[in-house]
C-alpha positions in Angstrom: 100.5 108.5 135.4 97.3 106.6 135.8 95.2 108.5 132.8 98.3 109.2 130.2 98.2 105.7 130.5 95.6 105.7 129.0 95.1 108.0 126.8 98.0 105.7 125.4 96.3 102.8 124.8 93.7 104.4 123.8 95.0 106.5 120.9 94.5 105.2 117.5 97.6 106.8 116.3 100.3 105.6 118.6 98.3 101.6 117.5 99.3 102.8 114.0 102.7 103.5 114.4 103.3 100.3 116.7 101.8 98.8 114.0 103.5 100.5 111.1 107.0 99.1 113.2 106.0 96.1 113.3 104.9 95.6 109.3 108.6 97.2 108.6 110.7 95.2 110.8 109.1 91.9 109.6 111.8 92.0 107.4 114.4 93.6 108.3 114.5 92.5 112.2 113.5 89.4 111.3 116.7 89.3 108.6 120.3 88.9 110.1 118.6 85.6 111.5 117.3 84.7 108.1 120.2 85.1 106.5 122.5 82.9 108.7 119.4 79.7 108.5 118.8 79.7 105.3 120.8 79.2 101.8 121.1 81.3 99.9 119.1 79.6 96.5 116.0 80.0 99.5 116.2 83.1 100.2 116.3 83.7 97.1 113.3 82.0 96.1 111.4 83.4 99.3 111.9 86.8 97.4 111.2 85.2 94.3 107.4 84.6 96.5 106.5 87.7 97.8 107.5 89.2 94.9 104.7 86.9 93.2 102.3 88.3 95.7 102.4 91.3 94.8 101.5 91.3 91.1 98.1 88.8 92.1 97.4 91.7 94.8 96.6 93.9 92.5 94.0 92.4 91.3 92.1 94.6 94.3 91.7 97.0 92.1 91.9 99.6 94.5 89.1 97.9 96.4 90.3 98.1 99.8 90.2 101.9 99.8 87.0 102.1 98.6 85.6 99.5 99.7 86.6 101.5 103.8 85.6 104.4 102.6 81.3 103.2 101.2 81.3 101.4 105.1 81.9 104.3 105.9 79.1 106.8 104.5 77.0 103.5 105.6 77.6 103.2 109.2 76.8 107.3 109.2 73.6 106.2 108.8 73.2 106.4 105.1 70.1 105.8 102.8 71.6 104.8 99.9 74.7 104.9 98.0 75.7 105.6 94.7 78.7 105.8 93.3 80.7 109.4 92.6 79.2 112.1 95.3 75.9 112.0 97.6 72.7 112.5 96.9 71.8 115.6 99.4 74.8 115.0 101.6 73.4 116.1 105.3 69.5 115.6 105.3 67.0 114.0 106.6 66.5 111.4 104.0 70.0 111.2 102.9 71.5 110.3 106.8 69.8 109.6 109.6 73.0 109.2 111.8 72.7 105.7 112.1 74.0 103.0 111.6 71.6 101.2 108.1 71.9 98.1 109.1 70.0 96.4 106.2 72.0 98.6 103.9 75.1 97.4 106.1 74.5 94.2 106.0 74.0 94.1 102.0 76.6 95.7 101.0 79.2 93.0 103.2 77.7 90.5 102.0 77.9 91.7 98.2 82.0 92.3 99.4 82.6 89.2 100.5 80.6 86.8 97.5 83.3 89.4 95.3 86.4 88.6 96.9 85.2 84.8 96.7 85.4 85.6 92.9 88.3 87.0 92.9 90.0 84.7 94.7 89.9 81.9 93.1 92.2 83.8 90.2 94.6 84.4 93.2 95.0 80.7 93.8 94.2 80.0 89.5 97.3 82.8 89.3 99.1 82.3 91.7 99.5 77.8 91.7 99.2 77.4 88.2 101.0 80.9 86.3 103.2 81.1 89.6 103.5 77.7 90.5 105.2 77.2 86.5 108.1 80.1 87.1 109.0 77.8 90.3 108.9 74.8 88.8 111.4 76.2 86.7 112.8 78.5 88.7 113.6 75.5 91.3 114.5 72.8 89.0 118.6 72.0 89.8 117.7 72.6 93.7 118.3 69.7 95.1 114.9 70.0 97.4 112.9 71.3 94.5 110.0 69.4 95.4 110.4 71.4 99.5 110.7 74.8 97.5 107.8 73.6 95.6 105.5 72.0 98.7 106.8 75.5 100.5 105.1 78.0 98.0 101.7 75.5 97.6 100.9 76.8 101.0 102.1 80.0 100.2 99.7 80.2 97.6 96.8 78.8 99.6 97.5 81.3 103.1 97.7 84.0 100.5 94.5 83.5 98.8 92.8 82.5 102.2 94.5 86.3 103.2 93.3 88.1 99.6 89.1 86.6 100.7 88.8 87.1 104.4 91.2 89.9 105.4 89.5 93.0 104.9 88.5 93.1 108.2 90.8 96.1 109.0 89.2 97.9 106.4 86.0 96.9 107.4 86.9 97.7 110.9 88.5 101.4 109.7 85.0 102.4 107.9 83.0 101.4 111.3 85.6 104.5 112.4 87.6 101.6 115.0 91.1 102.3 113.7 92.7 101.9 117.0 91.0 98.3 117.3 92.1 96.8 113.2 95.3 98.2 114.4 95.7 96.4 117.7 95.1 93.3 115.2 97.6 94.1 112.7 99.7 94.2 115.5 98.2 91.0 117.2 98.7 89.1 113.9 102.7 90.2 113.2 103.1 89.3 116.6 102.8 85.4 116.0 104.3 87.0 112.7 107.2 87.2 114.7 107.0 84.8 117.5 107.0 81.4 114.8 109.5 82.8 112.4 112.0 83.4 114.7 111.1 80.2 116.8 110.4 77.5 113.7 114.0 79.8 112.1 115.8 78.7 114.8 114.8 75.3 114.9 116.5 75.2 111.0 112.9 74.9 109.7 114.9 76.8 107.3 111.5 78.4 104.2 108.5 76.7 106.0 109.2 78.9 109.3 108.9 81.6 106.7 105.6 80.1 105.3 104.8 79.3 109.0 104.7 82.5 110.1 103.4 84.4 107.6 100.3 80.9 107.4 99.4 82.0 110.6 100.1 85.7 110.7 97.7 86.1 107.6 94.7 83.8 109.9 95.3 84.7 113.3 94.6 88.1 111.5 91.7 87.2 109.5 89.6 85.5 112.6 89.7 87.8 115.2 89.4 90.7 112.9 86.0 89.2 112.0 85.4 88.9 115.8 85.7 92.0 116.5 83.8 92.8 113.8 81.0 91.0 114.5 80.5 92.4 117.6 81.0 95.9 116.7 78.5 95.9 115.1 76.2 94.4 116.2 75.5 92.2 113.0 71.7 91.0 112.8 71.8 87.4 112.8 76.6 87.8 112.7 77.9 88.4 109.6 75.8 87.9 106.2 77.0 85.1 103.7 78.6 85.8 100.3 75.8 87.8 98.3 76.3 89.5 95.5 73.8 92.5 94.9 74.4 94.5 91.3 73.9 97.8 92.4 75.5 97.5 95.2 79.1 96.3 93.1 78.1 99.6 90.7 78.0 102.0 93.4 81.4 100.4 94.2 82.9 99.9 91.3 83.6 103.6 88.7 85.9 104.3 92.0 87.6 101.4 92.7 89.3 100.5 89.2 89.7 105.0 89.1 91.5 103.9 92.5 93.6 101.1 91.2 94.5 102.6 88.0 95.9 105.9 90.3 97.8 103.5 92.4 99.5 102.3 90.2 100.3 106.4 88.6 102.1 106.8 91.9 103.6 103.7 91.6 105.4 105.1 89.1 106.1 108.7 90.4 107.5 107.3 93.3 109.0 103.5 92.6 110.3 103.1 88.8 113.1 105.5 90.1 115.0 102.7 91.6 114.7 101.2 88.9 115.6 103.1 86.2 118.5 104.1 88.5 119.5 100.2 89.2 119.7 100.5 85.1 122.2 103.3 84.9 123.7 104.0 87.5 125.2 100.8 88.9 124.2 98.8 91.8 126.7 101.2 94.4 124.2 104.2 93.2 121.3 102.1 94.0 122.0 100.7 96.8 122.6 104.6 98.2 119.1 105.4 96.6 117.7 102.6 97.6 118.0 103.1 101.4 118.2 107.3 101.7 114.3 106.7 99.6 113.7 103.9 102.3 114.0 106.4 105.5 112.5 109.2 103.2 109.9 106.8 102.4 109.2 105.7 106.1 108.8 108.9 107.5 106.3 110.3 104.7 104.0 107.3 105.4 104.9 107.6 109.6 103.9 111.2 109.2 100.1 111.2 107.1 99.0 108.1 110.2 97.9 111.1 111.8 95.5 111.9 109.2 94.7 108.5 108.2 92.9 107.6 111.6 91.0 110.4 111.4 89.4 109.3 107.5 87.0 107.5 108.9 85.8 110.4 110.8 85.5 112.5 107.7 83.8 110.2 105.7 81.0 110.2 108.5 81.5 113.7 108.7 81.1 114.6 104.7 78.6 112.8 104.4 76.8 114.4 106.8 76.7 117.8 105.2 79.1 118.9 108.5 81.8 120.8 105.8 83.1 123.1 108.7 83.8 120.1 111.3 86.3 118.6 108.6 88.2 121.1 107.7 89.3 122.4 111.8 89.8 118.7 112.4 91.8 118.8 109.1 93.3 121.5 109.2 95.1 120.1 113.2 95.6 117.6 111.8 98.4 118.6 108.6 98.9 120.5 111.5 100.4 117.8 113.2 101.9 115.7 109.8 104.5 118.6 108.5 105.9 119.3 112.1 106.1 115.6 112.1 107.6 115.3 109.0 110.2 118.1 109.2 111.6 116.7 112.8 111.9 113.5 111.7 113.9 115.2 108.8 116.5 116.8 110.4 116.7 113.6 111.9 117.4 112.2 109.1 120.4 115.0 107.3 121.9 114.7 111.3 121.8 112.0 112.7 120.7 109.6 110.7 124.5 108.7 108.9 126.1 108.4 113.0 123.5 106.1 113.3 124.6 104.0 110.2 128.5 104.1 110.4 127.2 102.6 114.5 125.2 99.7 112.9 128.5 99.3 110.5 126.9 100.2 107.2 128.8 99.2 104.3 126.2 101.5 102.1 126.1 105.1 103.1 123.4 108.1 102.5 122.7 110.3 99.6 125.7 113.3 99.4 123.9 116.0 101.9 123.0 117.7 98.5 120.8 115.0 97.1 119.1 113.9 101.0 117.9 117.2 101.5 116.3 117.2 98.5 114.9 113.9 98.2 113.5 114.9 101.7 111.5 117.8 99.9 110.1 115.4 97.4 108.9 113.5 99.7 107.8 116.4 101.9 106.0 117.3 99.6 104.5 114.5 98.0 102.4 112.6 102.1 101.6 117.2 102.0 99.0 116.6 99.1 98.7 112.9 99.1 96.6 113.4 102.3 94.3 116.2 100.7 93.8 114.0 97.9 92.3 111.0 100.5 90.5 115.3 101.9 89.3 115.2 98.2 87.7 110.8 98.4 86.0 111.0 101.3 83.6 114.0 98.9 82.8 110.2 97.4 85.0 111.4 94.4 88.3 110.5 92.1 89.5 113.8 89.9 92.7 112.2 90.2 93.1 109.2 87.3 94.4 110.9 84.5 97.1 113.4 86.5 98.1 110.2 88.4 98.8 108.2 85.3 100.5 111.2 83.2 102.7 112.5 85.8 103.7 108.9 86.5 105.3 108.1 83.0 106.2 112.2 82.2 108.3 111.1 85.6 109.8 108.0 84.3 110.4 109.0 80.5 112.3 112.1 81.8 114.4 109.5 84.5 115.8 107.6 81.3 116.3 110.8 79.2 118.7 112.9 82.7 120.1 109.8 84.7 122.0 109.4 82.5 123.9 112.5 82.2 123.5 113.9 85.4 123.3 111.4 88.0 120.8 111.1 91.0 120.1 114.4 90.7 118.5 113.4 87.0 116.8 111.3 89.0 115.2 113.9 91.6 114.7 116.2 89.2 112.5 114.3 86.6 110.7 113.4 90.7 110.2 116.4 92.1 109.9 118.4 89.3 107.2 116.8 87.8 105.4 116.9 90.5 105.1 120.9 91.4 104.1 121.7 87.9 101.1 119.8 88.3 100.6 117.1 91.7 102.3 119.4 94.6 100.2 121.9 94.4 96.6 121.0 92.1 95.7 118.7 94.3 95.9 120.5 97.9 94.1 123.5 95.9 91.1 120.9 95.1 91.5 119.6 99.1 90.0 123.1 100.8 88.2 123.4 97.7 85.6 121.1 99.1 85.5 122.4 102.7 84.4 125.6 101.0 86.5 128.0 102.5 89.6 130.3 101.1 92.9 129.2 101.3 94.1 131.6 103.4 91.7 131.2 106.3 92.9 127.4 106.4 96.1 127.8 106.1 96.3 130.3 109.0 94.4 128.3 111.0 97.0 124.9 109.7 99.9 127.6 111.6 97.7 128.6 114.2 97.0 131.9 112.6 93.6 131.3 113.9 92.3 129.3 116.4 89.9 125.5 115.7 86.7 124.9 117.1 86.4 121.9 117.1 88.9 119.4 118.6 90.4 117.5 116.4 
């Protein structure tokens, strides 16, 4: 029992699942208390706060994903960073198998300088641009000054998190996914404690602002301390200093990742907006809750691969492709199994659970719900192969993502008025099935330098893996 408990505690998957559960619940679990304690106007403004912060987050431009991958390369001993690919994967000149601490410090210094400059833009955007919006929307409120001051504190907290909140990504880069998720869990626990206590004591909107601010401060401070200890940097975390050659190696893949994320938003999220515009709020509610459950299942299923990406990045730099193949096959198998079991639960148990909870909004009917789950399964499946390709330090997904996103929106707008929810599903599923669902998978397997049949034989246990996962 003690051994089992230790394995659970040391499992990156378990901690990632817990962090995901708490992060999703940060709005869901506190919502009943929020609805009782906050006036409708303040609740509406809180959602406005979040939306404006979401726009500001787009300024990251894909850097967080890219820096985690670059950190993995340097931690694996890369002698230098390149915009695409590697100079000579697996060679002694390219990697020493030991962290390149000098390059590592230069990378950290450049990232800190970049986010410090970008953070100034975020603060300006939120305090002036967002502040003007908040000012106009609160003009009719008797406590407008309170809401406006809350927005300023919220803006400062968002900026501080934007500037210094990359420590979990960096921890992941040095293959410390479990520690990164534990830091996230600690921050979320502070959020729950302050939000619940503040709302109970009647502090209203300020309770939520303080909870968000504290969560960021705790996660940022703890993340930096833990990272400094684990990375064993000479002289501690380096001061911000811009190195043009390092930025030049990061930027080409980073902006491409940012645009791919925009395409992914159009493919996955835009249908909800089309649904609300064409079919009304009742249909949108059923589609929205069904889509939310399917998306949550997809996100949790992806954890099996995500926790191994730092290790795959390091293996890629060393040219150990066969080891990547065995590891990825076992992890993709768990992703498939986990999603299929969860999908069966949503179809056969989901409606009964919603009924017991007293929900006034049902899931989609069985046919559309099943098709939605199939679409999400194909989406999460091919997305893991996209992440696999990115470990090659290449990003061939820019055009497919943007063109597919625009096609999904156009088809949804055209089909939904005639076919209802089926129009949304045909647009999303049809466009993805034409290219991304299968091409991305084949592209990922091609990078493993083995035939697809051999790879899938290992996934479905028709061929034994020789590498533990």
